[in-house]
C-alpha positions in Angstrom: 60.0 89.2 115.1 57.6 87.7 112.6 59.3 89.6 109.8 62.7 88.2 111.0 61.3 84.6 111.1 59.8 84.9 107.7 63.0 86.3 106.3 65.0 83.4 107.7 62.6 80.9 106.3 62.8 82.5 102.9 66.6 82.6 103.0 66.7 78.9 104.1 64.4 77.9 101.3 66.5 79.8 98.7 69.7 78.1 100.0 68.0 74.7 99.6 66.8 75.5 96.1 70.1 76.9 94.8 72.0 74.1 96.4 69.8 71.6 94.5 70.4 73.5 91.3 74.1 73.6 91.9 74.0 69.9 92.3 72.5 69.5 88.8 74.9 72.1 87.4 77.9 70.1 88.8 76.9 67.2 86.4 79.8 67.7 84.0 83.3 66.6 83.4 82.6 63.0 84.4 84.1 59.8 83.1 82.4 58.0 80.2 81.4 55.1 82.5 79.6 57.5 84.8 77.3 58.8 82.0 76.8 55.3 80.6 75.7 54.1 84.0 73.2 57.0 84.3 71.8 56.2 80.8 71.3 52.5 81.7 69.8 53.4 85.2 67.2 55.9 83.7 66.3 53.5 81.0 65.6 50.8 83.6 63.4 53.3 85.5 61.5 54.2 82.3 62.8 57.8 82.2 63.9 58.0 78.6 64.0 61.8 78.5 66.7 61.8 81.2 68.5 59.0 79.5 68.6 61.1 76.3 70.1 64.0 78.3 72.8 61.9 79.8 73.5 60.5 76.3 74.1 64.1 75.1 76.6 64.5 78.0 78.4 61.3 77.1 78.6 62.2 73.4 79.7 65.8 74.2 82.4 64.9 76.7 83.6 61.6 75.2 83.1 61.6 71.5 85.6 58.8 71.0 84.4 56.6 73.8 83.9 52.9 73.0 80.8 53.1 75.1 79.0 55.4 72.7 78.0 52.8 70.0 76.5 50.5 72.6 74.7 53.4 74.4 73.3 54.6 71.0 71.9 51.2 70.1 70.5 50.7 73.7 68.6 54.0 73.4 67.3 53.1 69.9 65.9 49.8 71.1 64.5 51.4 74.3 62.6 54.1 72.3 61.3 51.4 70.0 59.9 49.4 73.0 58.4 52.6 74.3 56.7 53.1 70.9 58.6 56.3 70.2 59.6 55.2 66.7 60.8 58.5 65.3 63.3 58.8 68.2 64.3 55.2 67.6 65.0 55.9 64.0 67.1 59.0 65.0 69.4 56.9 67.1 69.6 54.1 64.5 70.6 56.7 61.9 73.3 58.0 64.3 74.5 54.4 64.9 74.7 53.6 61.1 76.5 56.9 60.2 79.0 56.9 63.0 79.6 53.5 64.5 78.3 50.5 62.6 80.6 48.0 60.9 79.5 46.2 57.8 77.8 43.4 59.7 76.2 45.7 62.3 74.9 48.0 59.6 72.6 45.2 58.3 71.1 44.8 61.8 70.6 48.5 62.2 69.0 48.9 58.8 66.6 46.1 59.6 65.6 47.8 62.9 65.0 51.0 61.0 62.5 49.3 58.7 60.9 47.6 61.7 60.5 51.0 63.4 58.8 52.4 60.3 56.5 49.3 60.0 55.5 49.4 63.7 54.8 53.2 63.4 51.8 52.4 61.1 49.1 50.9 63.3 46.6 52.6 61.1 47.9 52.8 57.5 45.1 55.1 56.3 46.7 58.0 58.2 50.2 58.3 56.8 50.7 58.0 53.1 54.3 59.4 53.1 55.5 57.0 55.8 54.1 54.0 53.9 56.0 55.1 50.8 59.2 55.6 52.7 58.9 52.2 54.4 58.4 50.4 51.0 61.4 52.1 49.5 63.7 51.3 52.4 62.5 47.7 52.4 63.2 47.4 48.7 66.7 48.9 49.2 67.4 46.5 52.1 66.4 43.5 49.9 68.6 44.8 47.1 71.7 45.4 49.4 71.3 42.2 51.5 69.9 39.5 49.3 71.3 36.8 51.6 70.3 38.4 54.9 68.6 36.3 57.6 66.1 39.2 57.8 65.2 39.0 54.1 61.9 37.0 54.5 60.8 39.2 57.4 61.4 42.4 55.4 59.7 40.8 52.4 56.6 40.0 54.4 56.5 43.6 55.9 56.9 45.0 52.4 54.1 42.9 51.0 51.8 44.0 53.8 52.8 47.6 53.1 51.9 47.2 49.4 48.4 46.0 50.5 48.1 48.9 52.9 49.1 51.3 50.2 46.5 49.9 47.8 43.8 50.1 50.5 44.8 53.7 51.1 44.6 54.5 47.4 41.2 53.0 47.2 40.0 55.0 50.2 41.4 58.2 48.6 39.7 57.4 45.3 36.4 56.8 47.1 36.8 60.2 48.8 37.4 62.0 45.6 34.4 60.2 44.0 32.2 61.4 46.8 33.6 65.0 46.4 32.8 64.8 42.6 36.5 65.0 41.5 36.6 62.4 38.7 40.2 63.1 37.6 41.7 62.7 41.0 39.6 59.6 41.7 40.7 58.0 38.3 44.4 58.6 39.1 44.2 56.8 42.5 42.1 54.0 41.1 44.9 53.3 38.6 47.6 53.1 41.3 47.5 49.3 41.7 51.1 48.5 42.6 52.7 45.1 42.1 50.7 43.2 39.5 51.9 39.9 41.0 49.4 40.4 43.8 45.9 39.0 43.1 44.0 42.0 44.5 40.7 40.2 44.2 41.8 37.8 47.0 43.0 40.6 49.3 40.6 41.2 52.2 40.2 44.8 53.4 41.4 45.3 57.0 38.6 45.8 59.5 38.7 48.8 61.8 38.0 48.1 65.5 34.4 48.7 66.5 35.2 51.7 68.7 37.1 53.5 65.8 34.6 52.4 63.1 31.9 54.5 64.8 33.9 57.6 63.8 35.9 56.6 60.8 33.6 54.1 59.0 35.1 51.1 57.3 37.3 53.1 55.0 34.9 53.3 52.1 32.4 55.7 53.6 31.7 57.8 56.7 29.4 56.7 59.5 27.2 59.7 58.8 26.9 59.0 55.0 23.1 58.2 55.4 22.6 61.9 56.4 24.3 63.3 53.3 21.9 63.7 50.3 22.8 61.7 47.2 23.3 64.8 44.9 26.2 66.3 43.0 28.7 67.9 45.3 28.8 71.7 45.4 32.3 71.6 46.8 34.1 70.8 43.5 34.5 73.4 40.9 35.9 70.9 38.4 32.7 68.8 38.0 31.9 67.7 34.4 28.5 69.1 33.7 28.3 68.8 29.9 27.7 65.2 29.0 29.0 65.9 25.4 32.6 65.9 26.6 32.4 62.7 28.7 33.9 60.6 25.9 37.0 62.8 25.7 37.5 63.0 29.5 39.0 59.5 30.1 41.7 60.1 27.4 42.7 63.4 29.0 42.7 61.8 32.5 44.9 59.0 31.2 47.4 61.5 29.7 47.6 63.4 33.0 48.0 60.2 35.0 50.9 59.1 32.8 52.6 62.4 33.4 52.2 62.1 37.1 53.5 58.5 37.0 56.5 59.5 35.0 57.3 62.3 37.4 57.2 59.7 40.3 59.5 57.4 38.4 61.9 60.3 37.7 62.0 61.2 41.4 62.9 57.6 42.2 65.6 57.5 39.6 67.0 60.8 41.0 67.2 59.2 44.5 69.0 56.2 43.1 71.4 58.5 41.2 72.1 60.3 44.5 72.9 57.0 46.2 75.3 56.1 43.4 77.0 59.5 43.6 77.5 59.1 47.3 79.1 55.7 46.7 76.3 53.8 48.5 75.5 51.7 45.5 77.6 50.7 42.5 76.9 51.5 38.8 75.5 48.0 38.2 73.3 48.2 41.2 72.0 51.6 40.0 71.2 50.2 36.6 69.2 47.3 38.2 67.3 49.8 40.3 66.6 52.0 37.3 65.2 49.1 35.3 62.9 48.1 38.3 61.7 51.8 38.6 60.9 52.0 34.9 58.7 48.9 35.2 56.6 50.3 38.0 
């Protein structure tokens, strides 16, 4: 009798479980307004993961629906408010490539730059993202010189330049402490934008709870424990003082090579934009001149 009761309970639980699964599996072949409503409902409830899944259903079943552009932009803004900036950029890229008109593209491009900017609460931790944000801001200013967002983007770009300079100083200080003079000299020379008076720029202060572990960006909190001696980590330390006069010239030559490689990479990117028809020949020439002056 006990075995029979336990068998019935197990069977009943299995029926409930599979009926629940079948209900989820039946979520297909619905009208576009159904999926759109599910997206909006889950965003309002803060469940962005489910909203993304319903967006996939809307896109898969109704690729030509007029509701798709609006759903894409809603999800981009929702992820930005939820501080999920990479996902926000993904939806913005989707919106720009598939749905945006000429006027809507400007708004979406601005939101992309804003997402990258907001993704940098601590600039010392992401060198590549700073560079990408600066390049996209420059491209936006070039493509939309009369945009109502121009001054906002220009302000963000200026702050990114200062963040990049502070990061380069931090890296140079690190290489100095590791006794790598060539690497330190290279980063010390990376002072972008000569129109900025760097002597008047105040270094950003880390919050007290983070400064305990990270220091102020120039040295570590445990620096007092490290003896003031030549580092044994570096194998490239200059030991012979007789070659010290030749070292700066060699370092300058290597720095110029690295800078020219950077400029060549930027020119190649601009060439790729021209080949794809994103910018004209005249716009490419203007960008090329700016890159060569960096």
